[in-house]
DRENKOL-43948 format. One record per residue: x negated, y, z of N, C-alpha, C in turn. Coordinates in pm, whole numbers, plus 32768, in hexadecimal, padded with zeros to 4 digits. Atoms other than C-alpha are relative to their C-alpha. Example, Ala and Ser with C-alpha at 12.3 -4.5 7.8 and 13.67 -1.06 7.14 Angstrom:
7FA77F8980007B327E3E830C7FA680788000/80527F897FFA7AA97F9682CA804D806D8049/
This chain:
80907FEF800B81487B787FE57FC17FBC8079/804380487F9480667A9580AF7FA18058804E/80597FB37FA97F827B0881C67F7E80247FBA/807E7FE580467E487AE880F18012806B7F95/7FE47F9C80677EE37BB07FD480188088803F/7FE37F837FB97F5F7CB680CA7F7F80408031/80827FCE7FD17E017CD5815F7FB1803A7F8C/80477FCD80767D6E7D008001803C80857FD3/7FC07F8380277E6E7E0D7FB37FD48071805C/80297F997FA07E1B7ECE80F17F6F80287FE7/808D7FE3801D7CA77EB080A37FF280547F81/80007FB4807D7CE67F2D7F40802A80908019/7FCE7F797FE37DAD80557FC27F9880548047/80657FB67FB47C9980B780B37F82801A7FAF/80807FF580447B6B80767FD7800980477F79/7FF67FC980877BE380D57E7C804E80837FF8/7FAD7F8880067CEB81DE7EC07FEA805E8076/80237FAE7F8C7C5A82658006807980288053/7F8D7FE97FA97DA3824580C07FD07FEE8090/803480057F777D59828E822C80457F948052/7FC880647FA57D918192833F807E80358043/7F8A7FC77FBD7E85828083E7807880027FA2/7F93800280617F55829E82A880367F737FF0/7FD4808B800B7F5D81258289804D7FD4807C/7FB880247F857FC7810283F4808E80377FFE/7F7B7FC3800A80E981F183BB80577FAD7FA1/7FB3804D80628157812F828680227F758035/7FE880877FCB81327FDC8330806A8002806D/7F997FF37F98820480548455808A800C7FC1/7F807FF18044831780BC8365802B7F7E7FBC/7FE0807F804083027F6F82AB80367F9D8067/7FCE80587F9683337EB883F6809080228024/7F7B7FD57FD884687F86844980677FF37F90/7FA68005807484FD7F8D82EB7FB57FBC7F8F/8051804B806184667E798213801280327F71/80057FD7808C84047EE080B67F727FF47FD0/8088800B803582D87EDA7FD07FA780708037/805E7F9F7FC781AD7F8480727FDE80717F9F/801F7F91805B815180497F36807080677FF8/7F907FA1800882AE80E07F24800D80528080/7FFB7FB87F8182A7813C80947F94806B8002/806C7F9D8006815881E88063802880777FAA/7FD87F95805B81E882AF7F4180748051803B/7F8C7FBA7FC8833283027FED7FD98062806E/802B7FA87F938279839981137F9280607FD6/80617FA18034818D845E80357F707FDD8021/8087802B7FDB805D839080937FAD7FD97F86/804480148080800983417F28804B804E7F96/7FC17FB9806F804C83F97DE580407F9B7FA2/7FC280568064811683707CC47F957FBA7FAD/8070803D804A7FCF83347C097FC17F8E8050/803880687FAB7F4582707D2F805F7F888009/7F9D806B7FFC808881A97D407FF67FA97F82/8014804B807C805781457BD37F827FAA8008/807E804B7FF07EF180DB7C2280157F88805B/7FE5806D7FA17F6A800B7D48804D7F907FBB/7FB18067804280707F577C787FB27FBB7F90/8058804080637F737F1C7B5F7FA47F9C8044/805980597FB77E857E877C5E804C7F848030/7FAE80727FD17F9A7DAD7CF1801E7F9F7F8F/7FE1805580737FF17D2D7B977F897FA97FD9/8078804D80287E8B7CC07B517FCB7FAC8073/803680487F8B7E3F7C487CB3804E7F81801D/7FB080777FE07F587B497CBF80087FA07F8C/
């Protein structure tokens, strides 16, 4: 995922799903230490629900 796409994803998470900046920081720190898809990291750490995870992947599918 390119930098522009990554920025759009973070903006989507904050604006549309109301994911807090602190939750995103936690997830981003984990992604740096153990690379993996950001949406899955958010879900694994309980920062998004399964329904929100579906919304994120739907958005990713249409955004790319």
